[in-house]
N, C-alpha and C positions, 0 to 999 in steps of 0.2 A: 908701268901700267899697274901693276898691282899692288899698288899701295894707293893707287886712286880708285880701285875695283875699293880695295879694306875700308878706305874711306867711305866710300858710298855705303858700304855694310855699317858698317859705324854711326855714317847720319839715317838711316834707314829705324837701324835697332834707339836709338832716339826718339825719334820721331813716336810706332810704334810705342814706347814709353810712356813717354806725354801722350799715347790716346790710350793704352792702359789704363793708366790712373784716374783719369777723367770718369771711362765709361764702367772702371769697379768705384766709385762714388757715384756713377750716378745708377746703380742698381743700389746702392747704400742708401741714397736718399731716396729711392723708393723715382725719382725722378721718368723715368723709362715707363712705371706705368704712369706718372698724369701724361707723357706725350701723347700714352696706346686709350686710354680714358677718355681727353679731350678731343684726338682723332673720330675715334668711335661717336663721339656725339656730333659732331662736323658731322658727317658724312648719314648720320641718320637722318639731321634736317633737309639733306641735297632727293634722301630716297621717300621723301617722305610724299609725293606727288604716288608714284611709282604704285607702294605698297597702299596708300586708299585705294585705288584702283584696283589694283589684285585685289581688297576686303571688299567689291562694295554688291552689294545685295544685286544687282544689277549689269549681266556680261557689258559690255558696249561691243558694238563691230562697226570696222568702217565698212562704206558699202558701195561698190558704184554699180548702178545698172546705165549697161547699154543698150539696151532695149524697152526700155520701158519693160518691167515685166512687172506681174501679179503677183509675184512672190518678195515683194518689196510689202503691200497693203499687209500677204500675210503677216510674218515677221513682224511688222506695228501690231497688230489688231495682236497679235496669243503676249506679243509683251515679252517673253523670255530672255531677251536681246533690249538693249536700246540701242536703235541704230541716230550713225552718222552718216546722213546719204551726201553722197562729193559728187561732183560734175566731171573725173576724169584719172586716170586709174595717177598721173603723176600724180595728183590732190593725191588722194589716197597715199601714196607711200610718201607722201610730206607729212603727215595727218599721224602716220605711224610711227614714225619718227621718232617729232613733239613730243609725244605721246612718252611713249621707250615705255611700253607697257603689256604685259600678257597679253596682248588688243588680237581679232583676227582680221583682218582686210578681205574683204572679200568682191569678187569680178563674178556680176553676175550676165554673160555671151549676149548679143542676141539670137531673137528665136529661142529660149527659153522656153519658153510659156507651148511652145508650138512641137518643141523635140518632148514636152516633159508628157503631151496630150498625146504622142501615136505611142511611150512607153519608154522610150529610146532618149532618155533626156542627155544633150549634153551637160559635159562635166563641168565644176565650178570652180574658180581659180580665187585661192587662202595666201593668203599672207602673207608673212608675221615680222615682225624685224629683228635681224640677228642677235640682242641683247632676249630677243626672248623664243628665241629657233629652241631650244632644251621643248622648252611648251605647246611649240609647233604639232605632236602631234596626238595630243592629250585638247587641245583644241578646236583641231581638226570629226576628232572623233566624237568630240561632242554636240558641236553642230550635226556632224552629218547623223546620227542618234535623234538632235531633234527634231532636224529636216527632215526625213520617213517618219516622223511622231502628229508634223502636219500637214505632211504631202500624201501618207498612204503611199509611197514608193523610195526604193530609195534610191539615195541624191550622192554620188562623189562625186568629192573634194581637194581637188590637187593642191597638193604642200610641193608636191619635194620639188627643192632646187626656185621657190620662192622667198626669197626670204633681199628681204628689202636694207639696204647700208646707207649711215647714214652719209650725207657729206661733210668733204673736208675741211668747208663753213663752218655747218654743226647747226647745229637748230636747240628751240628746247630746252626738255631735258637734257640733252648732253652737252652745251654749253656750261650751267653748273657744276654737270661734276667736272667740267674739264676749271671751270673759275674753282671750285672748293682746291683741287688739287693744288691748283698755284698760289690759293691763301696757307692753303695749309701749309708747302712746301716756307710760302712764307714765315709766316707767326711762326713754327719751332724755327728755322732757321736764323731771323735775326731780333727776335725776343726770345725763345731759349737761350743760343748760344752765347750775349753775355753774358748770360753768368760767369761761364766759364770762365771769362778773365775776371768780373768781377771776384768770385769768388778766392782768386790769388795774389787781387791786391787786400783783401779783407785776411784773410792767412796767414799775409806779408813770405808766402812761397813764391808769387816771381821774381821776388831781389833770389832768392836763391837759384832760381830757375835762368835767371840770366846769369849770375858768376859762373853758372856747371861748365861745363863742353859743350852744352845743346847751344849754339847757332840760334837769329833770330827764326831762322827765313825755318827751324824743323821746327822750334819750339808752334810758330802758327801749322805748320803744315799738320802738328800732333793732333792739336785743336780741332782744326780744321777735320779729322777724322773725325774724333768724338764725336763736334755737326754732322756726320754725315752718316753718323751712326743713329741720333737722332733723326733727319730727316727719312731717313730709309725707312726706320722704326716704322714713322708714322704714316709712309703715303704707303709702306703694306697693306697699314688695313684699310686704306682706300680701296689699295688696286681688291682686294676684300671683298670688300660690300661691292666694284663693281667689274666685277671679274666679266663675268657677260658681255662686257661693253664695247671690249679692246680686240680688236681687230689685229691688230701688228702690237703683241708682248713686247719688242723689240724696244721699237720706238716711241712705245711708253718709260719704258726701262730708262734710257738713255736721256728720255727730255726728264726726268722722276733728278735723274745725279747731275744732270747743266742746270734743272731750278734749285738744286738744293745747292753746289758750287759755292750758287750767289749770293745765294740767302748770307749762305755761313757765310759768306765775306764781308756780308753787310754787319755781322751780327756781332763778328769779332772786330770791326773798327767799331762801334757801336760800343764795344763792354773796352778800350781802351782809351775811347776818349772817354767815356763819362766814366765818372766813381763808383754814385747807386746807381740803380734801377727807380730813383725817384725822379732822378736830376732827366737820366736817361729821355723817362717817357715827355716833360715838360717841352723834351724842344724835338724829337723825330716825329711825333703823331702823322702832323702836316705832311714831309716829304714822303713818310709809310700809306699817305692817300693815296697820293701822285700815286706814286708807285704801282699799288693796285689797283686804280684807276679804270686803265682801259680793260681788266678784267671786269669791272662792276657795269660799265658799260654798255658793254658785250653783251654781258648777260638777257639787259636791260629793253636790251636792238636800239637804241636811239638813234638820230640820225647824226651829226657832225662836221660841224666846220669843215673846209678841204682838209686847213692849214692846223686846224687840234688834231684830227685822226689819221691823219699825215705823222706830226711830232710822238701822238702816246705809242702807235707801230712801231717804236725805233723801241719804247724798254724791253726791257726783257720780262718782264710779265706776259704782255701783248705775244710778245713771240713764241713764249712757255703754251701759256697758251693756246697759239696757235697749233702745236706739235699736239700736245696732246688729244685737240679735236680732230684733230690727220690722223694721229694711233686710233681712234673712235672708227674709223672711213674703211671703205671697201677696198679704195685704188689707190691705199697711200703706200711710198717705195721713198725708201732710205732717201735718196737718193735731195726728193720732195722737202725732204726732214730736214736734210741737214744744215742748210741759207740762214734757218732760226735759231737749233742750233746751237748758227757757229757765232752772230748773232746775241744768241746766249749767251756763251763762257767772253764772245768781245769785252762782256759790263765786271765779268768775275776777276780778268787776267790785272785791273792798273788798279782794282780794289782788294786785292790780297798782296801788292806793289804796296800801295800806300799800309799796309799794317804790319809789312813784316818794316817796314821805316818809323811806326809807331814804334812798338817794341825794340829796335833797336835804338832810336831815341831815349825809354826810357831808363837803359843800363847808362847814361850819361851823369 
């Protein structure tokens, strides 16, 4: 038993040594900085719409008038807010989620005008999307001050507990965020990780590793740890940009790790099969497009034939995007995420096994 434990400890040391060497090299070659900058630029594009909404000269407000109040005409004539009028509270919530910006939703109850005339108006209900909950107090205060100037008497807006959560299916901006997270993991894992193998071939250090006490499995595990470092560095930047959007951080972190493991496995196989990045780029563009196709189609909300939709749903990128969307929703549970995460990991296992086989054969 002590012998088995000793071998396990020694194997772990070898794996960590391989990973540490690659991570140090990445620091020296500024690869990590490149990952951070690339992810930063990618997330800026995903944040463009909410950022523009925030900088808009005229703030928007989603309004559901349940009783044909004159307040709507007053607000339109005043022009302080750009109103988006809806026909139901449900539609109000859907638009708030789609915008995913610091926008207030307002529900005007029936009989509001009569109550206002009596001097005891009913309070108005204000709604904000989860990601903008920190701005709820400011949005409420600004609207209350404006309504008092407009109507000549105080009007209370209640936002307490009126937070709108995205649905697990996702929509609007959040679908784009989930897609960017999946693409970022895929790009870093499948396009940067191959260089870990290319460099070993170019410097002929792979031969040294293969004749060392390290096994093929340990070499692959060490490279995978380095790839995980790359991917988690990139996803940390993405998480920082979107920290307000997540309602279940545990599910989001699990999704990032599982997605990274699949992308890394693909990257290691590509790095072992090809000698240079130029060779790889000639052959893998079409398979990679197919893998990312579910994410792109989800963002465009196109309806697909049932057979094609069923096929795409089994790809790991589709499952990963669904888990990220689940982590944004208000009623997510780990039990709901586990089947999708299991599907993602089910893709990783055979790919890692293939990579170990390839590395072992290269020792012959």
